[in-house]
C-alpha positions as CSV (number, residue, x, y, z in Angstrom):
1,M,95.9,98.9,95.0
2,T,98.8,96.9,93.7
3,T,100.7,97.5,90.5
4,G,103.3,95.1,89.0
5,R,106.3,96.9,87.5
6,N,108.8,94.1,87.0
7,A,109.1,92.0,83.9
8,Q,109.2,88.2,83.8
9,R,112.4,86.9,82.1
10,L,111.2,84.5,79.4
11,P,113.4,81.7,78.0
12,G,115.8,83.1,75.5
13,A,114.4,86.6,75.9
14,S,116.4,89.8,76.3
15,N,115.5,91.2,79.7
16,Q,116.3,94.7,78.5
17,H,113.8,94.3,75.7
18,V,111.1,93.0,78.1
19,L,111.7,95.9,80.5
20,K,111.5,98.4,77.6
21,G,108.1,96.8,76.7
22,I,106.8,97.4,80.1
23,A,108.0,101.0,80.1
24,L,106.2,101.6,76.7
25,L,103.0,99.7,77.6
26,K,100.2,102.2,78.1
27,S,97.7,99.7,79.4
28,Q,98.1,99.2,83.1
29,R,97.7,96.4,85.6
30,L,95.8,98.2,88.4
31,A,95.2,95.3,90.8
32,V,94.8,91.6,91.4
33,L,91.5,90.3,92.7
34,P,91.2,87.2,95.1
35,I,89.4,85.4,92.3
36,D,90.0,81.9,93.8
37,S,87.6,82.8,96.6
38,Y,84.7,82.8,94.1
39,D,83.3,79.6,92.8
40,L,82.7,80.5,89.2
41,D,83.1,77.3,87.3
42,S,79.4,76.6,86.9
43,E,78.7,80.2,85.9
44,L,81.4,80.2,83.3
45,S,79.8,77.1,81.8
46,V,76.5,79.2,81.5
47,V,78.5,81.8,79.5
48,D,80.0,79.0,77.3
49,R,76.4,77.9,76.3
50,H,75.1,81.4,75.9
51,E,74.2,82.5,72.3
52,Y,75.8,85.6,70.7
53,G,74.2,87.9,68.1
54,G,77.2,88.6,66.0
55,E,77.4,92.4,66.5
56,Y,81.2,92.5,66.1
57,D,81.7,89.9,63.5
58,A,83.4,92.3,61.1
59,L,86.3,92.6,63.5
60,T,86.6,89.1,64.7
61,F,88.0,85.8,63.3
62,G,87.4,82.4,64.8
63,A,85.2,82.0,67.9
64,W,84.9,85.5,69.5
65,T,81.6,86.3,71.3
66,C,80.2,89.0,73.6
67,H,77.8,88.4,76.4
68,V,76.1,91.2,78.3
69,L,75.4,90.9,82.1
70,A,74.4,94.5,82.7
71,N,73.8,97.7,80.6
72,G,71.5,100.7,80.3
73,S,68.5,98.8,78.8
74,G,68.5,95.5,80.6
75,A,68.3,93.6,77.3
76,E,71.0,91.0,76.7
77,S,70.5,91.5,72.9
78,D,71.7,95.1,73.4
79,I,75.3,94.3,72.8
80,A,76.9,97.3,70.9
81,F,78.7,99.5,73.4
82,R,77.6,103.2,73.7
83,P,77.8,105.6,76.5
84,H,74.6,106.1,78.5
85,S,73.4,108.2,81.4
86,G,70.9,105.7,82.7
87,R,71.0,103.3,85.6
88,L,72.9,100.0,85.2
89,T,70.4,97.3,84.8
90,L,71.0,93.5,84.9
91,T,70.1,91.5,81.9
92,E,68.5,88.0,82.1
93,L,72.0,86.5,81.7
94,G,73.3,88.8,84.5
95,T,70.7,87.4,86.9
96,Q,72.0,83.9,86.1
97,L,75.5,84.8,87.2
98,P,75.3,86.0,90.8
99,G,78.9,85.0,91.6
100,I,80.4,87.0,88.8
101,M,78.2,90.0,89.6
102,S,79.3,89.7,93.3
103,L,82.9,89.9,92.0
104,V,81.9,93.2,90.4
105,T,79.9,94.7,93.2
106,E,82.4,93.7,96.0
107,H,85.4,95.2,94.3
108,F,84.1,98.2,92.2
109,S,81.7,101.1,92.7
110,L,78.7,101.1,90.4
111,D,78.5,104.9,90.3
112,R,80.2,105.3,86.9
113,L,79.8,101.7,85.7
114,Q,77.8,101.5,82.4
115,W,78.4,98.1,80.9
116,V,79.3,94.6,82.3
117,R,80.2,92.1,79.6
118,I,82.1,89.0,79.1
119,F,84.3,88.5,76.0
120,S,84.8,84.9,75.0
121,L,87.7,84.0,72.6
122,R,88.5,80.5,71.5
123,D,90.9,79.7,68.6
124,G,90.4,83.2,67.3
125,I,91.7,86.7,66.9
126,M,90.5,90.3,66.7
127,A,91.5,92.7,64.0
128,P,93.7,95.5,65.5
129,H,91.4,98.3,66.3
130,V,90.8,101.5,68.2
131,D,87.8,101.7,70.5
132,F,85.5,104.7,71.0
133,L,86.2,106.3,67.6
134,E,82.5,106.8,67.3
135,F,82.2,108.9,70.5
136,S,83.5,112.4,71.5
137,E,84.9,111.1,74.8
138,P,86.4,107.7,75.6
139,G,85.5,106.0,78.8
140,T,87.6,103.7,81.0
141,R,87.6,100.0,80.1
142,L,88.8,97.4,82.5
143,Q,89.3,93.7,81.7
144,I,89.7,90.9,84.3
145,P,90.3,87.4,82.9
146,L,88.0,84.8,84.6
147,R,89.4,81.9,82.6
148,T,92.6,82.1,80.6
149,S,95.7,80.2,79.5
150,E,99.2,81.0,78.2
151,E,97.9,80.9,74.7
152,S,95.7,83.9,75.3
153,L,97.4,87.3,74.5
154,H,96.7,91.0,74.1
155,S,98.6,93.5,72.1
156,E,99.1,97.3,72.1
157,N,101.0,99.0,69.3
158,D,104.1,96.8,68.9
159,I,103.9,95.1,72.4
160,V,102.3,91.7,73.1
161,Y,101.5,90.8,76.7
162,H,99.5,88.3,78.8
163,L,96.7,89.0,81.3
164,R,96.6,86.5,84.1
165,R,93.4,85.3,85.7
166,G,92.1,87.8,88.3
167,E,94.4,90.6,87.2
168,V,92.6,94.0,86.7
169,W,93.8,95.7,83.6
170,K,93.0,99.2,82.4
171,I,93.1,98.8,78.6
172,H,94.6,101.7,76.6
173,T,91.8,101.7,74.0
174,T,92.8,104.7,71.9
175,D,95.9,103.1,70.3
176,P,95.7,100.1,68.0
177,H,95.3,96.9,70.0
178,S,94.2,93.4,69.6
179,A,93.7,90.0,71.3
180,C,94.2,86.4,70.2
181,S,93.9,82.9,71.7
182,S,95.0,79.7,70.1
183,A,93.5,77.6,72.9
184,S,90.6,75.2,72.3
185,T,89.0,76.2,75.6
186,A,87.5,79.7,75.5
187,R,89.2,82.5,77.3
188,L,86.6,84.4,79.2
189,S,87.4,88.0,80.2
190,L,85.1,90.3,82.3
191,C,84.9,93.7,80.6
192,L,83.8,96.7,82.7
193,D,83.1,100.0,81.0
194,F,83.1,103.2,83.2
195,S,82.3,106.7,82.2
196,D,85.1,109.3,82.2
197,A,88.6,108.3,80.9
198,E,90.4,110.6,83.4
199,E,88.9,109.7,86.7
200,P,90.6,106.7,88.4
201,V,88.5,103.7,89.2
202,A,88.6,102.7,92.8
203,I,89.2,99.0,93.5
204,R,88.4,97.5,96.9
205,N,89.7,94.4,98.6
206,D,92.4,93.5,96.1
207,V,95.4,91.3,97.0
208,P,99.2,91.8,96.4
209,A,100.5,90.9,93.0
210,T,102.8,87.9,93.2
211,E,103.7,87.7,89.5
212,P,105.5,90.3,87.3
213,I,103.8,91.7,84.2
214,R,104.4,89.4,81.4
215,I,105.6,90.9,78.1
216,I,106.1,88.4,75.2
217,E,109.2,88.9,73.1
218,R,108.8,88.1,69.4
219,P,111.5,87.7,66.8
220,E,111.7,90.1,63.8
221,A,109.9,89.0,60.7
222,T,112.3,87.9,57.9
223,P,112.0,89.3,54.4
224,A,111.1,85.9,53.2
225,E,108.2,85.6,55.7
226,L,106.8,89.0,54.8
227,E,107.1,88.2,51.1
228,E,105.2,84.9,51.6
229,L,102.5,86.7,53.5
230,I,102.1,89.7,51.1
231,G,102.6,87.5,48.1
232,S,99.6,85.4,49.1
233,G,97.6,88.4,47.8
234,R,97.9,87.1,44.3
235,K,95.4,84.4,45.3
236,L,93.0,86.8,47.1
237,T,89.5,87.1,45.7
238,P,86.6,89.3,46.9
239,A,85.1,86.1,48.5
240,T,88.3,85.3,50.5
241,M,89.3,88.8,51.6
242,R,87.7,88.5,55.0
243,S,89.0,85.0,55.9
244,S,92.4,85.9,54.6
245,F,92.8,88.8,57.0
246,R,93.3,86.5,59.9
247,Q,96.8,85.4,58.8
248,F,97.9,89.0,58.6
249,A,96.7,89.7,62.1
250,T,98.3,86.5,63.4
251,L,101.8,87.5,62.2
252,H,101.6,90.6,64.4
253,F,101.4,88.3,67.5
254,E,104.2,86.0,66.2
255,R,106.7,88.6,65.0
256,N,107.8,91.9,66.3
257,A,105.6,94.4,64.4
258,H,103.3,97.3,65.2
259,A,99.6,96.4,65.1
260,A,99.0,99.0,62.4
261,M,101.5,97.2,60.2
262,V,98.8,94.5,59.7
263,F,96.9,96.9,57.5
264,D,100.0,97.9,55.5
265,W,100.7,94.2,54.7
266,Y,97.0,93.6,53.9
267,E,96.7,96.6,51.6
268,E,100.0,95.6,49.8
269,A,98.7,92.1,49.4
270,A,95.5,93.5,47.9
271,R,97.6,95.5,45.4
272,R,99.1,92.2,44.2
273,T,95.7,91.3,42.9
274,G,95.6,94.2,40.5
275,D,92.0,94.8,41.5
276,V,91.3,98.4,42.5
277,G,88.1,97.4,44.3
278,M,89.9,95.0,46.6
279,V,92.6,97.6,47.3
280,A,89.7,100.1,48.2
281,K,88.2,97.4,50.5
282,A,91.5,96.9,52.3
283,Q,91.9,100.7,52.8
284,A,88.3,101.0,54.0
285,F,88.8,98.2,56.6
286,R,91.9,100.1,57.9
287,R,89.8,103.3,58.3
288,Y,87.0,101.4,60.0
289,C,89.3,99.7,62.5
290,I,91.8,102.3,63.5
291,E,91.1,105.7,61.9
292,K,87.5,106.8,61.6
293,R,84.2,105.2,62.4
294,T,80.7,106.7,63.0
295,D,78.2,105.7,65.6
296,G,76.3,102.6,64.4
297,E,78.5,102.1,61.4
298,A,78.9,98.5,60.2
299,F,81.6,97.3,57.9
300,D,80.3,95.2,55.0
301,W,82.8,92.7,53.8
């Protein structure tokens, strides 16, 4: 397997800062797959047209959707992740995507594989969150972008980075992390969930990495920018709390700030309303996203 350990020097960026970002990044690029050897365009168009049931709407803003190719039940409406001990079963959508499933079976063992999904993100963003809070043991989550662009980014704690097409990334899911894309064409990322967070996932037939890991340097937020964001809380209403959260999450990708700071800003903005109910809602959303969540719990905006 191949692992990139060098940083790309970005225009105007401090190379020392970028190298520090790589050193602190807990997510890992495990390999690069020969994705150009697969003709996936027609299958990606199938995903673009596929309907989504809205299971994760509380955490997503803009056009984020989830599409299930294989799980424990074989039902493509069975979207919400949970560990299972059953056999991996193709959904109806999975049977329509033989090329993508070949990419999975030719490079990964199915022994521990529990879920095969594709995440679509277009002009949207996810709230910073921690995965697997509902479960006693986390699994291993890999993401492989099938279609992406420079406008599509991931974050982990205070680091923002880019996943290139065909790169296999082990996402560190138990620290606050997020994803965003300002592109008008949907970013499509293959998500593979394996049981056991400690056991390495074997990857076959990968190719050498030719590009360094890309860390995105962001400037510090100015006091004026933070005051403008937090001061917008004076206009918040119960009806606009959900839609307004997006601007707080967006600033994390544009300015050097920890993902958890998004909730600090949001709660302080809610305090500017003078409405204790709205403050409680902001605090509850923080708990749901990054602190404590029960199996099957849904957040009601």
